ZADREN-844050 format. One line per 10 residues: their letters; for each residue x negated, y, z negated of N, C-alpha, C. Coordinates in nm, 2 decimals. Layout:
a> X/Y/Z/X/Y/Z/X/Y/Z; ...
! end
This chain:
mclglglsfw> -0.41/-3.34/-8.84/-0.38/-3.48/-8.85/-0.45/-3.55/-8.96; -0.58/-3.52/-8.97/-0.67/-3.58/-9.07/-0.62/-3.54/-9.21; -0.58/-3.42/-9.22/-0.53/-3.38/-9.36/-0.41/-3.46/-9.40; -0.31/-3.47/-9.30/-0.19/-3.55/-9.34/-0.23/-3.69/-9.37; -0.32/-3.76/-9.30/-0.36/-3.89/-9.33/-0.43/-3.90/-9.46; -0.51/-3.80/-9.49/-0.58/-3.80/-9.62/-0.48/-3.79/-9.74; -0.38/-3.71/-9.72/-0.28/-3.70/-9.82/-0.20/-3.83/-9.83; -0.17/-3.89/-9.72/-0.10/-4.02/-9.73/-0.18/-4.12/-9.80; -0.31/-4.13/-9.77/-0.39/-4.23/-9.84/-0.40/-4.20/-9.99; -0.41/-4.07/-10.02/-0.42/-4.03/-10.16/-0.30/-4.07/-10.23
nlgqlqpgsp> -0.18/-4.05/-10.17/-0.05/-4.09/-10.23/-0.04/-4.24/-10.25; -0.11/-4.32/-10.18/-0.10/-4.46/-10.19/-0.13/-4.51/-10.33; -0.23/-4.45/-10.40/-0.26/-4.48/-10.53/-0.16/-4.43/-10.63; -0.08/-4.33/-10.60/0.01/-4.27/-10.69/0.15/-4.34/-10.70; 0.18/-4.43/-10.60/0.31/-4.50/-10.60/0.30/-4.62/-10.69; 0.41/-4.66/-10.75/0.42/-4.78/-10.83/0.48/-4.89/-10.74; 0.42/-5.01/-10.76/0.48/-5.12/-10.68/0.63/-5.13/-10.69; 0.69/-5.15/-10.58/0.84/-5.17/-10.58/0.91/-5.04/-10.58; 0.84/-4.92/-10.58/0.92/-4.80/-10.58/0.98/-4.78/-10.44; 1.09/-4.70/-10.43/1.17/-4.69/-10.31/1.08/-4.62/-10.20
eqvqaepegm> 0.98/-4.55/-10.23/0.90/-4.47/-10.14/0.80/-4.57/-10.06; 0.79/-4.69/-10.10/0.70/-4.78/-10.04/0.77/-4.88/-9.94; 0.70/-4.92/-9.84/0.75/-5.02/-9.75/0.63/-5.12/-9.73; 0.66/-5.25/-9.76/0.55/-5.35/-9.75/0.54/-5.39/-9.60; 0.42/-5.37/-9.54/0.40/-5.40/-9.40/0.37/-5.55/-9.37; 0.32/-5.62/-9.47/0.28/-5.76/-9.45/0.36/-5.85/-9.54; 0.38/-5.98/-9.51/0.44/-6.07/-9.60/0.36/-6.10/-9.73; 0.42/-6.15/-9.84/0.35/-6.18/-9.96/0.23/-6.26/-9.94; 0.12/-6.24/-10.01/0.00/-6.32/-10.00/-0.09/-6.27/-9.90; -0.05/-6.18/-9.81/-0.14/-6.13/-9.71/-0.18/-5.99/-9.75
atltiveptd> -0.28/-5.94/-9.69/-0.33/-5.80/-9.72/-0.21/-5.71/-9.69; -0.18/-5.61/-9.77/-0.07/-5.52/-9.75/-0.11/-5.38/-9.73; -0.04/-5.31/-9.65/-0.06/-5.17/-9.62/0.07/-5.10/-9.67; 0.05/-5.00/-9.76/0.16/-4.92/-9.81/0.19/-4.80/-9.72; 0.31/-4.78/-9.68/0.34/-4.67/-9.59/0.43/-4.57/-9.68; 0.39/-4.45/-9.68/0.47/-4.35/-9.75/0.57/-4.29/-9.66; 0.70/-4.30/-9.70/0.81/-4.25/-9.62/0.82/-4.09/-9.63; 0.86/-4.02/-9.53/0.87/-3.88/-9.54/0.98/-3.84/-9.64; 0.96/-3.72/-9.71/1.06/-3.68/-9.80/1.16/-3.58/-9.73; 1.26/-3.54/-9.80/1.35/-3.45/-9.75/1.32/-3.31/-9.80
qivvdvsgav> 1.19/-3.28/-9.80/1.14/-3.15/-9.85/1.06/-3.08/-9.73; 1.06/-2.95/-9.74/0.99/-2.87/-9.64/0.90/-2.77/-9.73; 0.80/-2.72/-9.67/0.71/-2.62/-9.73/0.72/-2.49/-9.65; 0.75/-2.38/-9.71/0.75/-2.25/-9.64/0.66/-2.15/-9.71; 0.62/-2.05/-9.64/0.53/-1.94/-9.69/0.62/-1.82/-9.70; 0.63/-1.76/-9.82/0.71/-1.64/-9.84/0.61/-1.53/-9.88; 0.61/-1.41/-9.81/0.52/-1.31/-9.84/0.59/-1.17/-9.82; 0.51/-1.07/-9.85/0.56/-0.93/-9.84/0.63/-0.88/-9.97; 0.74/-0.81/-9.96/0.80/-0.75/-10.07/0.89/-0.84/-10.15; 0.82/-0.95/-10.21/0.89/-1.04/-10.30/0.81/-1.05/-10.43
ehpgmyqlek> 0.87/-1.08/-10.54/0.80/-1.08/-10.67/0.68/-1.18/-10.67; 0.69/-1.30/-10.61/0.59/-1.40/-10.62/0.56/-1.46/-10.49; 0.48/-1.39/-10.40/0.45/-1.45/-10.27/0.38/-1.58/-10.29; 0.40/-1.67/-10.19/0.33/-1.80/-10.19/0.40/-1.90/-10.11; 0.35/-2.03/-10.13/0.41/-2.14/-10.06/0.51/-2.20/-10.15; 0.63/-2.24/-10.10/0.73/-2.30/-10.18/0.79/-2.43/-10.11; 0.81/-2.53/-10.19/0.87/-2.65/-10.14/1.02/-2.65/-10.17; 1.10/-2.67/-10.06/1.24/-2.66/-10.07/1.31/-2.78/-10.01; 1.44/-2.79/-10.03/1.51/-2.90/-9.96/1.51/-2.88/-9.81; 1.52/-2.98/-9.73/1.52/-2.98/-9.59/1.62/-2.88/-9.53
darigqaitr> 1.74/-2.86/-9.58/1.84/-2.78/-9.53/1.84/-2.64/-9.60; 1.73/-2.60/-9.66/1.73/-2.47/-9.73/1.74/-2.35/-9.63; 1.78/-2.24/-9.69/1.80/-2.12/-9.61/1.70/-2.01/-9.65; 1.68/-1.91/-9.57/1.59/-1.80/-9.60/1.62/-1.74/-9.73; 1.75/-1.71/-9.76/1.78/-1.65/-9.89/1.74/-1.73/-10.01; 1.75/-1.86/-10.00/1.70/-1.95/-10.10/1.55/-1.94/-10.12; 1.48/-1.93/-10.02/1.33/-1.92/-10.03/1.29/-1.79/-10.09; 1.36/-1.68/-10.06/1.33/-1.55/-10.12/1.37/-1.56/-10.27; 1.48/-1.62/-10.30/1.51/-1.64/-10.44/1.41/-1.71/-10.52; 1.36/-1.82/-10.46/1.25/-1.90/-10.52/1.12/-1.82/-10.54
aggfragvdd> 1.10/-1.72/-10.46/0.99/-1.63/-10.47/1.01/-1.52/-10.56; 1.12/-1.53/-10.64/1.15/-1.42/-10.74/1.23/-1.31/-10.69; 1.28/-1.32/-10.57/1.37/-1.21/-10.51/1.29/-1.09/-10.46; 1.36/-0.99/-10.42/1.30/-0.87/-10.36/1.23/-0.79/-10.48; 1.12/-0.73/-10.44/1.05/-0.64/-10.54/1.07/-0.50/-10.50; 1.03/-0.41/-10.59/1.04/-0.26/-10.56/0.96/-0.23/-10.44; 1.01/-0.15/-10.35/0.94/-0.11/-10.23/0.99/-0.18/-10.11; 1.09/-0.28/-10.13/1.14/-0.35/-10.01/1.21/-0.26/-9.92; 1.20/-0.28/-9.79/1.27/-0.20/-9.70/1.41/-0.26/-9.67; 1.51/-0.22/-9.75/1.64/-0.28/-9.75/1.71/-0.27/-9.61
rvvaqtinla> 1.69/-0.16/-9.54/1.74/-0.14/-9.41/1.69/-0.24/-9.31; 1.56/-0.26/-9.31/1.49/-0.35/-9.21/1.53/-0.49/-9.25; 1.54/-0.52/-9.38/1.58/-0.66/-9.42/1.72/-0.69/-9.37; 1.81/-0.59/-9.39/1.95/-0.61/-9.34/1.96/-0.63/-9.19; 1.87/-0.56/-9.12/1.88/-0.56/-8.97/1.81/-0.68/-8.91; 1.70/-0.73/-8.98/1.62/-0.83/-8.91/1.61/-0.97/-8.98; 1.65/-0.98/-9.10/1.63/-1.11/-9.17/1.77/-1.17/-9.19; 1.80/-1.28/-9.13/1.92/-1.35/-9.15/1.91/-1.44/-9.27; 1.95/-1.40/-9.39/1.94/-1.48/-9.51/2.00/-1.62/-9.51; 2.10/-1.63/-9.42/2.17/-1.76/-9.41/2.10/-1.86/-9.31
qklqdedkiy> 2.00/-1.81/-9.24/1.93/-1.90/-9.14/1.86/-2.02/-9.21; 1.88/-2.14/-9.15/1.81/-2.26/-9.20/1.66/-2.25/-9.17; 1.59/-2.30/-9.27/1.44/-2.30/-9.25/1.39/-2.44/-9.20; 1.27/-2.43/-9.14/1.21/-2.55/-9.10/1.07/-2.56/-9.17; 1.01/-2.68/-9.17/0.88/-2.70/-9.23/0.78/-2.61/-9.17; 0.70/-2.54/-9.25/0.59/-2.45/-9.20/0.64/-2.32/-9.16; 0.77/-2.28/-9.18/0.81/-2.14/-9.15/0.74/-2.04/-9.24; 0.73/-1.92/-9.19/0.68/-1.81/-9.26/0.79/-1.70/-9.27; 0.81/-1.65/-9.39/0.90/-1.54/-9.41/0.83/-1.42/-9.46; 0.84/-1.31/-9.39/0.78/-1.18/-9.43/0.89/-1.09/-9.46
vpfesdavma> 0.89/-1.04/-9.59/0.99/-0.94/-9.63/0.92/-0.80/-9.62; 0.97/-0.71/-9.54/0.90/-0.59/-9.52/0.91/-0.49/-9.63; 0.80/-0.42/-9.65/0.80/-0.30/-9.75/0.84/-0.18/-9.68; 0.89/-0.08/-9.75/0.92/0.05/-9.69/0.80/0.11/-9.62; 0.68/0.09/-9.68/0.56/0.15/-9.62/0.52/0.08/-9.49; 0.57/-0.03/-9.45/0.54/-0.10/-9.32/0.60/-0.01/-9.21; 0.72/0.04/-9.23/0.78/0.13/-9.12/0.70/0.26/-9.11; 0.65/0.31/-9.22/0.58/0.44/-9.21/0.45/0.41/-9.14; 0.38/0.30/-9.17/0.25/0.27/-9.10/0.28/0.25/-8.96; 0.38/0.17/-8.92/0.41/0.15/-8.78/0.43/0.28/-8.70
aaitrlsggs> 0.51/0.37/-8.76/0.54/0.50/-8.70/0.41/0.58/-8.68; 0.32/0.58/-8.78/0.20/0.65/-8.77/0.11/0.59/-8.66; 0.10/0.46/-8.65/0.02/0.40/-8.54/0.08/0.43/-8.41; 0.21/0.43/-8.39/0.27/0.47/-8.26/0.24/0.61/-8.22; 0.24/0.70/-8.32/0.21/0.84/-8.29/0.06/0.86/-8.25; -0.03/0.78/-8.32/-0.17/0.79/-8.29/-0.20/0.73/-8.16; -0.13/0.63/-8.11/-0.16/0.57/-7.98/-0.14/0.66/-7.87; -0.06/0.76/-7.88/-0.04/0.86/-7.78/0.04/0.81/-7.66; 0.07/0.69/-7.65/0.15/0.63/-7.54/0.30/0.65/-7.56; 0.36/0.66/-7.44/0.51/0.67/-7.45/0.57/0.54/-7.48
vegrisvnsa> 0.66/0.53/-7.57/0.73/0.41/-7.60/0.87/0.41/-7.57; 0.91/0.51/-7.49/1.05/0.53/-7.46/1.10/0.41/-7.37; 1.21/0.35/-7.40/1.26/0.23/-7.33/1.19/0.10/-7.36; 1.10/0.10/-7.45/1.03/-0.02/-7.49/1.09/-0.07/-7.62; 1.07/-0.20/-7.65/1.12/-0.26/-7.77/1.00/-0.27/-7.87; 1.02/-0.22/-7.99/0.92/-0.22/-8.09/0.91/-0.36/-8.16; 0.79/-0.42/-8.15/0.77/-0.55/-8.22/0.77/-0.53/-8.37; 0.75/-0.41/-8.42/0.75/-0.38/-8.56/0.88/-0.35/-8.63; 0.98/-0.32/-8.54/1.11/-0.29/-8.60/1.23/-0.35/-8.53; 1.21/-0.41/-8.42/1.33/-0.46/-8.34/1.40/-0.58/-8.42
svselesleg> 1.53/-0.59/-8.40/1.60/-0.70/-8.46/1.58/-0.83/-8.38; 1.62/-0.94/-8.43/1.61/-1.07/-8.36/1.68/-1.06/-8.22; 1.80/-1.00/-8.21/1.87/-0.99/-8.08/1.80/-0.90/-7.99; 1.74/-0.79/-8.03/1.66/-0.71/-7.94/1.54/-0.78/-7.89; 1.47/-0.85/-7.97/1.35/-0.93/-7.93/1.39/-1.04/-7.83; 1.51/-1.10/-7.86/1.55/-1.21/-7.77/1.59/-1.16/-7.63; 1.62/-1.03/-7.62/1.65/-0.97/-7.49/1.53/-0.97/-7.40; 1.41/-0.99/-7.45/1.29/-0.99/-7.37/1.27/-1.12/-7.30; 1.23/-1.12/-7.18/1.20/-1.25/-7.10/1.10/-1.33/-7.17; 1.13/-1.46/-7.20/1.04/-1.55/-7.26/1.04/-1.55/-7.41
igekraqdli> 1.14/-1.48/-7.47/1.15/-1.47/-7.62/1.28/-1.53/-7.66; 1.28/-1.65/-7.73/1.40/-1.71/-7.78/1.41/-1.68/-7.93; 1.50/-1.75/-8.00/1.52/-1.72/-8.14/1.40/-1.75/-8.23; 1.34/-1.87/-8.20/1.22/-1.91/-8.28/1.11/-1.81/-8.27; 1.08/-1.77/-8.14/0.96/-1.68/-8.12/1.00/-1.54/-8.17; 1.13/-1.50/-8.17/1.17/-1.37/-8.23/1.14/-1.38/-8.38; 1.18/-1.49/-8.44/1.16/-1.50/-8.59/1.01/-1.50/-8.62; 0.92/-1.56/-8.53/0.78/-1.56/-8.55/0.72/-1.42/-8.54; 0.78/-1.34/-8.44/0.73/-1.20/-8.43/0.77/-1.12/-8.55; 0.89/-1.14/-8.61/0.93/-1.07/-8.72/0.85/-1.11/-8.85
agrpysslse> 0.82/-1.24/-8.86/0.75/-1.29/-8.97/0.61/-1.24/-8.98; 0.55/-1.21/-8.86/0.41/-1.16/-8.85/0.39/-1.01/-8.87; 0.50/-0.94/-8.89/0.49/-0.79/-8.91/0.42/-0.75/-9.03; 0.36/-0.64/-9.03/0.35/-0.54/-8.93/0.23/-0.57/-8.84; 0.23/-0.51/-8.72/0.12/-0.53/-8.63/0.06/-0.39/-8.61; -0.08/-0.39/-8.61/-0.15/-0.26/-8.59/-0.18/-0.24/-8.44; -0.18/-0.34/-8.36/-0.21/-0.33/-8.22/-0.13/-0.45/-8.15; -0.10/-0.42/-8.02/-0.02/-0.53/-7.95/-0.11/-0.65/-7.92; -0.24/-0.63/-7.92/-0.33/-0.74/-7.89/-0.33/-0.84/-8.00; -0.28/-0.80/-8.12/-0.27/-0.90/-8.24/-0.17/-1.01/-8.20
lverkilsnt> -0.07/-0.98/-8.12/0.03/-1.08/-8.08/-0.04/-1.21/-8.02; -0.14/-1.18/-7.94/-0.22/-1.29/-7.88/-0.32/-1.35/-7.98; -0.40/-1.25/-8.04/-0.50/-1.29/-8.13/-0.45/-1.38/-8.24; -0.33/-1.36/-8.29/-0.27/-1.43/-8.40/-0.19/-1.55/-8.35; -0.19/-1.57/-8.22/-0.12/-1.68/-8.15/0.03/-1.68/-8.17; 0.08/-1.56/-8.18/0.23/-1.55/-8.18/0.29/-1.55/-8.04; 0.21/-1.49/-7.95/0.25/-1.50/-7.80/0.13/-1.56/-7.73; 0.16/-1.63/-7.62/0.05/-1.68/-7.53/0.01/-1.56/-7.45; -0.11/-1.58/-7.38/-0.16/-1.47/-7.29/-0.06/-1.45/-7.18; 0.00/-1.56/-7.13/0.10/-1.55/-7.02/0.22/-1.47/-7.06
vfeqlkehis> 0.28/-1.50/-7.17/0.40/-1.43/-7.22/0.36/-1.29/-7.25; 0.25/-1.26/-7.31/0.21/-1.13/-7.34/0.20/-1.04/-7.22; 0.13/-1.10/-7.12/0.11/-1.02/-6.99/0.25/-0.99/-6.93; 0.35/-1.07/-6.94/0.48/-1.05/-6.89/0.55/-0.94/-6.96; 0.52/-0.93/-7.10/0.60/-0.84/-7.18/0.53/-0.71/-7.21; 0.40/-0.69/-7.19/0.32/-0.58/-7.25/0.38/-0.44/-7.20; 0.44/-0.44/-7.09/0.50/-0.31/-7.04/0.64/-0.28/-7.10; 0.69/-0.38/-7.17/0.83/-0.37/-7.22/0.83/-0.36/-7.38; 0.71/-0.37/-7.44/0.71/-0.37/-7.59/0.62/-0.26/-7.64; 0.64/-0.22/-7.76/0.55/-0.12/-7.83/0.54/-0.16/-7.97
l> 0.46/-0.09/-8.04/0.45/-0.10/-8.19/0.57/-0.03/-8.25
! end
């Protein structure tokens, strides 16, 4: 909250009197407070197998495909199969969304970790490779949380889901017997 206020006050000095971004709070002759109106822009984080990972400012109704294009598009080593199965390029973005484009090596690493864990994963849904619809089939997982799970990939342990605040302890406890790496 403080950061947003700091930015708003910093912006106060950047606006020109009478600009459309300003609203005068007091009548002429009295002390005035300038209020900065919100823009129609969002900021998203794009990482993984893209040419230029980073934060990008886009129009409010931008889509995942547009964010990936702004990040320079896919780079060598992208896992085309996983992208096709798990990333909906037409999905609209929201402010503060994270998009992770998987590398081919992510799947290799996830498979190696699963083999090393020694646990049976039969009948469980993999948080490292499941599609949005597969993740949504889990109790307590909706579209947004499924996208968050996908954006945070790859995971090296299931406990990361709670440590990185992708799942609450309560939801994790309900799901831990139904998910795997």
